[in-house]
C-alpha positions in Angstrom: -73.9 1.1 -154.4 -76.7 0.2 -152.1 -79.1 2.9 -154.6 -77.8 0.7 -157.4 -78.7 -2.7 -155.9 -82.5 -1.2 -154.7 -83.1 0.0 -158.1 -82.4 -3.5 -159.5 -84.1 -5.6 -156.9 -86.9 -2.8 -157.7 -86.8 -3.2 -161.3 -86.6 -7.2 -161.3 -89.7 -7.4 -159.0 -92.1 -5.5 -161.5 -90.9 -6.8 -164.4 -90.8 -10.3 -162.8 -94.6 -9.4 -161.7 -95.2 -8.4 -165.1 -94.3 -12.0 -166.7 -96.5 -14.0 -164.5 -99.4 -11.5 -164.3 -99.5 -10.4 -160.8 -99.1 -6.5 -161.9 -102.4 -6.1 -159.8 -100.9 -8.0 -156.8 -97.6 -5.4 -157.0 -100.0 -2.6 -157.1 -101.8 -2.7 -154.2 -98.7 -3.8 -152.2 -97.2 -0.8 -153.2 -100.4 1.1 -152.4 -100.9 -0.3 -149.0 -97.4 -0.4 -147.8 -97.1 3.7 -148.9 -100.2 4.0 -146.4 -98.6 2.0 -143.6 -95.5 4.1 -143.8 -96.9 7.4 -144.0 -99.2 6.4 -140.8 -95.9 5.0 -139.5 -94.2 8.5 -139.8 -96.9 10.2 -138.4 -97.1 7.5 -135.2 -93.1 8.5 -134.6 -92.8 11.7 -135.0 -95.3 12.3 -131.9 -93.1 9.9 -129.9 -89.8 11.7 -131.1 -91.4 15.1 -130.2 -91.9 13.6 -126.9 -88.7 12.1 -125.9 -86.9 15.5 -127.6 -88.8 17.5 -125.0 -88.3 15.3 -122.4 -84.4 15.1 -122.5 -84.4 18.9 -123.3 -86.1 19.4 -120.1 -83.9 17.0 -118.4 -81.0 19.0 -119.2 -82.2 22.0 -118.4 -83.1 20.6 -114.6 -80.1 19.0 -114.9 -80.6 15.7 -115.1 -79.0 14.5 -117.8 -75.1 15.8 -116.0 -76.0 13.7 -112.8 -76.9 10.8 -114.9 -73.8 11.6 -116.2 -71.8 11.7 -112.8 -73.6 8.6 -111.6 -72.4 6.1 -115.2 -68.8 7.7 -115.4 -66.9 5.1 -113.6 -68.9 2.7 -116.2 -69.1 4.5 -118.9 -65.6 6.2 -118.8 -63.7 2.8 -119.4 -65.9 2.2 -122.7 -65.9 5.6 -123.5 -62.2 6.7 -122.8 -61.8 9.5 -125.5 -64.9 11.7 -123.7 -63.3 13.6 -121.2 -64.9 12.5 -117.5 -67.9 14.5 -116.4 -69.4 15.3 -119.8 -72.5 14.9 -120.3 -72.8 13.0 -123.6 -72.6 10.4 -120.3 -76.3 11.4 -119.7 -77.2 10.7 -122.7 -75.7 7.3 -123.4 -76.9 6.0 -120.4 -80.3 7.9 -121.3 -80.0 5.5 -124.4 -79.4 2.3 -123.1 -81.9 2.6 -120.1 -84.7 3.3 -123.3 -83.4 0.4 -125.2 -83.3 -2.0 -121.8 -86.9 -1.4 -121.2 -87.8 -1.6 -125.3 -88.8 1.7 -125.7 -86.4 1.8 -128.9 -89.0 5.3 -129.9 -87.7 6.8 -127.6 -84.1 5.7 -127.5 -83.8 7.4 -131.5 -84.3 11.1 -130.6 -81.6 10.7 -127.6 -79.5 8.5 -129.9 -79.4 11.2 -132.4 -78.8 13.6 -129.4 -75.5 11.5 -128.6 -74.6 11.3 -131.5 -74.3 15.1 -132.4 -72.9 15.5 -128.7 -69.8 13.1 -129.8 -69.5 14.4 -133.0 -68.7 18.0 -131.0 -66.0 15.9 -129.2 -64.5 15.1 -132.8 -64.2 18.6 -133.7 -67.3 18.1 -136.0 -65.1 16.1 -138.4 -67.4 13.8 -140.8 -64.9 10.6 -139.9 -66.6 8.4 -136.9 -64.3 8.8 -133.3 -64.0 5.8 -132.1 -66.5 6.8 -129.4 -69.2 7.0 -132.0 -68.3 3.6 -133.1 -68.3 1.8 -129.9 -71.6 4.2 -129.0 -72.8 2.5 -132.3 -72.4 -0.8 -131.4 -74.0 -0.7 -128.6 -76.9 1.3 -129.6 -77.4 -1.7 -132.0 -76.7 -4.3 -129.9 -78.7 -3.1 -127.6 -79.5 -4.7 -123.8 -83.3 -5.2 -123.8 -85.1 -6.6 -120.7 -88.9 -6.0 -122.2 -88.9 -6.5 -125.9 -92.5 -3.9 -126.0 -92.4 -4.7 -130.0 -92.3 -8.3 -129.8 -94.8 -8.3 -127.2 -97.1 -6.1 -128.7 -97.1 -8.2 -132.2 -97.7 -11.1 -130.3 -100.7 -9.9 -128.5 -101.6 -8.6 -131.8 -101.4 -12.1 -133.6 -103.3 -13.6 -130.6 -100.2 -15.3 -128.9 -101.4 -17.4 -126.1 -98.4 -15.8 -123.8 -96.4 -13.0 -125.9 -94.1 -12.4 -122.8 -92.3 -16.2 -123.4 -89.9 -14.1 -125.6 -88.9 -11.9 -122.7 -85.5 -14.2 -121.2 -84.5 -15.6 -124.8 -84.8 -12.0 -126.0 -82.6 -10.6 -122.7 -80.2 -13.5 -123.5 -79.8 -12.8 -127.1 -79.2 -9.1 -126.3 -76.9 -9.2 -123.3 -74.9 -11.6 -125.9 -74.8 -9.5 -128.7 -73.9 -6.2 -126.7 -71.1 -8.5 -125.6 -69.8 -9.6 -129.0 -69.9 -6.1 -130.1 -67.9 -4.7 -127.1 -65.7 -7.3 -127.7 -65.7 -6.8 -131.6 -65.0 -2.5 -131.2 -62.6 -3.5 -128.8 -60.2 -5.8 -131.0 -61.4 -3.1 -134.2 -59.8 -0.1 -131.8 -56.3 -2.2 -130.9 -55.9 -2.9 -134.4 -56.4 0.7 -135.6 -53.7 1.7 -133.1 -51.1 -0.8 -134.4 
């Protein structure tokens, strides 16, 4: 369904541009965005490889296991399906820490590793488990102390005080995380009935 909507939007955009005589502008924007997407993919590849390596090293050094044990009491209540002491708690905590410090690009490989581990716990089924849904909700609505991307955009565009966004972003992300957990719990409760 999404591909049909996307195709419709693309086709209607091209038809509208042709009817208004702005096809040259559309072509310029199209090629410009293709170039930007390739630059973004290349820049993200390095970050993803770096943080994947960091997580693999942390896993081999036992840091992930130690982190899992440290956060087990708190995260165990949010993820009751995960067995106590499981290393996935370390991945969840690492993902939450990366999001907290505004390192969204670092959180991505950690989040993917977490989902792979949660899928293994779910018996490699294609249906999402309660823990997978909870993690996705928390990851999407992650509490962020330092929104580095927004601050960087502010600096790039000459904002007089780009860090003014810190407190509103913290408040908004705390609220979104609280609502994400509440909604997740509500639907988990409804599924059990």
